C-alpha positions in Angstrom: 85.9 89.3 107.5 88.7 89.7 105.0 90.7 92.9 105.4 91.6 94.2 101.9 93.7 97.2 103.1 94.4 98.9 106.4 95.1 102.6 106.7 96.6 104.3 109.7 94.5 107.4 110.8 96.9 110.0 112.2 95.2 112.8 114.2 96.3 116.3 113.1 95.0 119.7 113.9 95.3 121.0 110.3 95.7 118.9 107.1 97.2 121.7 105.1 99.8 122.3 107.7 100.7 118.6 107.9 100.9 118.3 104.1 104.5 119.4 103.7 105.8 116.7 106.1 103.8 113.8 104.7 104.1 114.8 101.0 107.5 116.4 100.8 109.5 114.7 103.6 107.9 111.2 103.5 107.4 111.3 99.7 103.7 110.4 99.8 103.1 112.7 96.8 99.6 111.6 95.7 96.7 113.2 97.6 94.1 110.5 96.9 91.3 112.5 98.5 90.8 115.4 100.8 87.4 116.0 102.4 88.6 118.8 104.6 88.6 116.7 107.7 90.3 113.6 106.3 92.8 113.2 103.6 94.9 110.3 102.3 98.5 110.7 101.0 100.1 107.8 99.0 103.2 106.8 97.3 101.8 105.3 94.0 104.9 103.1 93.4 105.0 101.4 96.8 101.4 101.8 98.0 102.6 103.3 101.3 99.9 105.6 102.6 98.5 107.4 105.6 95.3 109.2 106.4 95.3 112.4 108.2 92.2 113.2 110.3 91.3 116.4 112.1 88.0 115.0 113.5 85.5 112.5 112.2 82.6 114.1 110.3 79.8 111.9 111.7 81.2 109.5 114.3 81.4 110.4 118.0 85.1 109.5 118.3 88.0 109.3 115.9 89.4 105.9 114.8 93.0 104.8 114.9 92.7 102.6 111.8 90.5 102.2 108.7 90.1 98.6 107.7 88.8 98.2 104.2 86.5 95.1 104.4 85.4 92.7 101.7 81.8 92.7 103.1 81.1 95.5 105.6 77.6 94.3 106.3 78.8 90.8 107.2 81.6 92.3 109.3 79.0 94.4 111.2 76.9 91.3 111.8 79.9 89.3 113.1 81.1 92.2 115.4 77.7 92.4 117.0 77.5 88.6 117.3 80.8 88.5 119.0 79.7 91.2 121.5 82.1 93.9 120.4 81.2 97.5 121.3 79.8 99.3 118.2 80.9 102.9 118.6 79.3 104.2 115.4 76.5 102.3 113.7 76.6 100.8 110.2 76.0 103.9 108.1 76.1 104.7 104.4 77.9 108.1 104.4 77.3 111.0 101.9 80.9 110.8 100.7 80.5 107.3 99.2 81.4 104.7 101.9 79.5 102.3 104.1 81.1 101.9 107.5 80.9 101.3 111.2 83.2 101.9 114.1 84.0 99.0 116.5 86.1 99.1 119.7 88.7 96.3 119.9 89.1 94.6 123.3 92.3 96.7 123.9 90.3 99.9 123.5 91.4 100.8 119.9 88.6 102.1 117.8 88.6 100.8 114.2 86.7 102.2 111.2 85.4 99.2 109.2 84.7 100.5 105.8 83.8 99.6 102.2 83.4 101.9 99.2 80.1 101.8 97.4 80.4 100.4 93.9 
């Protein structure tokens, strides 16, 4: 699998309450998206970004990282072949991504994701 981008998923209780800190203080001015339960804030010049997550919409647990993969179907096949625990199955979500959650050997849950074209 080739990782194209990795986003840190920061757990928050309320995205609107967290906005001031991440946008104003850290300077991540661009709200790339906000689905109500997850939002990404980015500095367009540097590319620095974070995702704030209140709770995952469809998965049974929240992930620590979102890894944007070049081929999510191949990554899923490889994760299963290697015997890694799949926490959320390969799914095409209503908001336009195809993803699955996998648990790393250290226990960290990762969201392996690709946007539909």
